[in-house]
C-alpha positions in Angstrom: -36.9 -7.1 -15.0 -33.9 -8.7 -14.1 -31.6 -6.2 -11.8 -28.9 -4.6 -13.1 -25.4 -6.1 -11.5 -22.5 -3.7 -11.2 -19.0 -5.4 -10.1 -16.9 -2.7 -8.2 -13.4 -2.4 -9.1 -11.2 -3.8 -6.4 -8.0 -2.0 -5.1 -6.1 -4.0 -2.8 -3.7 -2.0 -0.3 -1.6 -4.7 1.1 -1.9 -7.7 2.9 -0.2 -8.5 6.4 1.7 -12.2 6.7 2.8 -14.3 9.6 6.2 -15.6 9.8 6.2 -19.1 8.1 7.1 -22.3 10.2 10.4 -23.9 9.2 9.1 -26.7 6.9 6.7 -24.3 5.1 9.7 -22.1 4.1 12.1 -25.1 3.9 9.4 -26.0 1.2 9.3 -23.1 -0.7 13.0 -22.7 -1.2 13.0 -26.1 -2.5 10.9 -25.4 -5.3 12.5 -22.3 -6.2 15.3 -24.1 -8.2 18.0 -21.0 -8.5 15.7 -18.1 -8.2 16.9 -15.7 -5.5 14.5 -15.3 -2.7 14.3 -14.6 1.4 11.9 -14.9 4.0 10.6 -11.7 3.1 10.3 -12.3 -0.7 8.3 -15.6 0.6 5.9 -13.3 2.7 5.5 -11.3 -0.4 4.6 -13.9 -2.7 2.1 -14.9 0.0 0.6 -11.5 0.6 -0.1 -12.0 -3.1 -1.1 -15.5 -3.7 -5.0 -15.0 -2.4 -5.6 -11.9 -4.3 -5.8 -13.8 -7.6 -9.3 -12.4 -7.9 -8.8 -8.7 -7.5 -8.1 -6.2 -10.4 -5.6 -4.3 -8.5 -3.5 -6.5 -6.8 -0.7 -5.3 -4.0 2.0 -7.2 -2.5 3.5 -6.6 1.1 2.1 -4.7 3.9 3.6 -3.0 7.1 5.6 -5.9 7.3 7.8 -4.9 4.3 9.1 -2.2 6.5 11.6 -5.1 7.2 13.0 -5.0 3.8 13.4 -1.5 3.5 15.2 -0.9 6.9 17.5 -3.7 5.7 18.4 -1.8 2.8 19.1 1.5 4.2 22.5 1.6 5.5 23.8 3.3 8.7 20.9 2.1 11.0 21.4 0.0 14.1 18.8 -1.0 16.8 16.1 1.2 14.8 18.1 4.1 14.9 20.0 5.8 12.4 23.5 6.3 13.3 25.6 7.6 10.1 25.1 8.8 6.8 22.6 6.7 4.9 22.8 4.9 1.8 20.3 2.8 -0.2 21.3 -0.6 -1.5 18.3 -1.3 -4.2 19.6 -5.0 -4.8 17.0 -7.0 -2.4 14.0 -4.7 -3.5 14.5 -5.0 -7.1 14.7 -9.1 -6.3 11.5 -8.6 -4.4 9.8 -6.7 -7.4 10.9 -9.2 -10.1 9.7 -12.3 -7.8 6.2 -10.8 -7.6 5.9 -9.7 -11.2 6.6 -13.1 -12.0 3.3 -14.2 -10.7 1.5 -10.9 -11.4 2.5 -8.4 -14.2 2.7 -4.8 -13.0 1.2 -5.8 -9.3 1.6 -3.0 -7.0 3.8 -3.0 -3.5 2.5 -2.0 -0.3 4.7 -0.5 2.6 5.1 1.9 5.3 5.7 5.7 4.6 9.0 6.7 6.1 7.6 8.3 9.0 6.2 5.0 9.7 8.9 2.8 9.2 10.1 2.9 12.8 13.8 4.1 12.6 14.5 7.2 15.1 17.2 10.2 14.1 20.3 9.5 15.8 22.5 11.5 13.2 21.0 14.4 11.6 19.1 15.9 14.8 17.0 17.7 12.7 13.5 16.5 12.0 13.5 18.3 8.4 16.6 16.8 7.6 16.1 13.2 8.6 12.6 13.3 6.6 14.2 14.6 3.5 17.2 12.3 3.8 14.8 9.1 4.4 12.1 10.5 1.5 15.3 10.6 -1.1 16.3 6.8 -0.5 12.7 5.8 -0.6 12.4 7.2 -3.9 15.5 5.7 -5.6 14.0 2.0 -3.5 10.7 2.7 -4.8 12.2 3.6 -8.5 14.6 0.6 -8.8 10.9 -1.6 -7.4 9.5 -0.5 -10.4 12.1 -0.2 -12.8 11.9 -4.0 -11.9 8.4 -4.4 -12.9 6.3 -3.5 -9.8 3.6 -1.3 -11.0 3.4 1.2 -8.4 3.3 1.4 -4.4 0.8 2.0 -1.8 2.3 4.1 1.5 1.1 3.4 4.7 0.7 5.8 7.5 -1.3 7.0 10.6 -1.1 10.3 9.3 -0.1 12.5 6.3 3.4 13.9 6.7 3.3 17.2 3.8 7.0 16.7 3.4 6.5 13.0 2.1 3.6 13.9 0.2 5.8 16.6 -1.5 8.8 14.2 -1.9 6.9 11.1 -2.9 3.5 11.7 -4.4 2.6 10.7 -7.8 1.0 8.5 -10.2 2.6 5.5 -9.0 2.4 6.0 -5.5 -0.5 6.5 -3.2 -0.6 7.3 0.5 -3.2 5.2 2.5 -3.9 6.8 5.8 -4.8 4.8 8.9 -6.0 7.6 10.6 -8.6 9.7 8.9 -9.7 13.1 10.1 -10.8 16.4 8.1 -7.3 17.6 8.6 -5.2 14.7 7.4 -7.8 14.2 4.5 -7.2 17.8 3.2 -3.5 17.6 3.4 -3.9 14.6 1.5 -5.9 15.9 -1.1 -3.6 18.6 -1.9 -0.9 15.9 -3.5 -3.5 13.2 -4.4 -6.7 12.9 -6.4 -7.5 9.2 -5.5 -8.5 8.8 -1.9 -9.2 5.3 0.2 -11.5 6.3 3.1 -13.1 3.8 5.7 -16.9 4.1 5.6 -17.9 6.0 8.6 -15.6 8.7 7.3 -17.2 9.4 3.9 -18.8 12.4 5.1 -15.7 14.0 5.7 -14.7 13.4 2.0 -18.1 14.9 0.9 -17.2 18.3 3.1 -14.0 18.6 1.3 -15.6 18.1 -2.3 -16.3 22.1 -2.9 -12.3 22.5 -2.2 -10.8 19.8 -3.8 -10.5 17.9 -7.2 -11.5 14.3 -6.1 -11.5 12.0 -8.9 -11.8 8.5 -7.5 -13.2 7.3 -4.1 -11.9 4.0 -2.7 -14.2 2.6 -0.1 -12.4 0.4 2.2 -13.9 -2.6 3.3 -17.5 -1.4 1.8 -21.0 -1.8 2.9 -24.0 -1.6 1.1 -25.1 1.7 2.7 -21.6 3.3 2.2 -21.8 2.1 -1.9 -25.0 4.0 -1.6 -23.9 7.1 -0.2 -21.1 7.3 -2.6 -23.4 6.7 -5.5 -25.1 9.4 -4.6 -22.5 12.0 -4.9 -20.0 10.5 -7.5 -20.4 8.7 -10.8 -19.7 4.6 -10.9 -16.2 4.7 -12.8 -15.2 7.3 -9.8 -15.7 4.8 -7.0 -14.1 1.7 -6.3 -13.7 -0.9 -3.1 -10.5 -1.4 -1.2 -9.3 -3.7 0.8 -6.2 -4.1 3.5 -6.1 -7.3 5.1 -4.5 -7.7 8.4 -5.3 -11.5 8.9 -7.5 -14.6 7.4 -6.5 -12.7 4.2 -8.1 -15.7 2.1 -11.4 -15.6 3.0 -11.0 -11.4 3.9 -10.5 -11.2 0.0 -13.1 -13.8 -1.0 -15.6 -12.1 1.4 -14.5 -8.5 -0.4 -15.0 -9.2 -3.6 -18.8 -10.9 -2.9 -19.6 -7.8 -0.9 -18.3 -5.3 -4.0 -21.5 -6.2 -6.1 -24.1 -3.8 -6.5 -27.7 -5.2 -7.8 -30.3 -2.4 -8.9 
């Protein structure tokens, strides 16, 4: 009897990209004709290019925080010094550029608390966080209006003010640091959760208290897939990836490892 084969859906949470050399960037610029774009646009397209085999691609990563900081006026040397305003021109350009390569591709970027900007203006944590979230909401909406499918917000730990302001069907938070407390707070606001294999037991311990509709196992191994299948149906499980280096081989390996034969 032939084994049944299940190819898991793969969802990308972004790819980090090194800055290109001058010759590489010059060749890219010369090949664009009249199309707008700059270094960050190149890095976005580069991060997406090696994800052609994925069902749910996502351009960007933490490096895209540079673009967001550049779109917010009032920031100097990493410190907000005056009333901020968001200029969405460049992020809309980026969204148009990546969706020309892959329609409805998502974009990954740091959450407001992970942006690397200090408050030198409001002098109040809640006001500062609220202002950043308002600016993010505008910038992300402009990107979706320009064709982006949605956004992944990367952070070390969940911030309730961010979750309350930004969570929705088109935005998913991805925690780099996962604890019972951070996962619990996240599940107050979203029903899909990306989790590392060694943190899966934390998710199972929370299932009675939260409605978890999908678990996305980051870099899954056979043991973690088997464990997930004990608790959830196949359509409630996906494989996730977030590449930090060597991305072509990374995504190819993830695709090969997300095949289950039973």
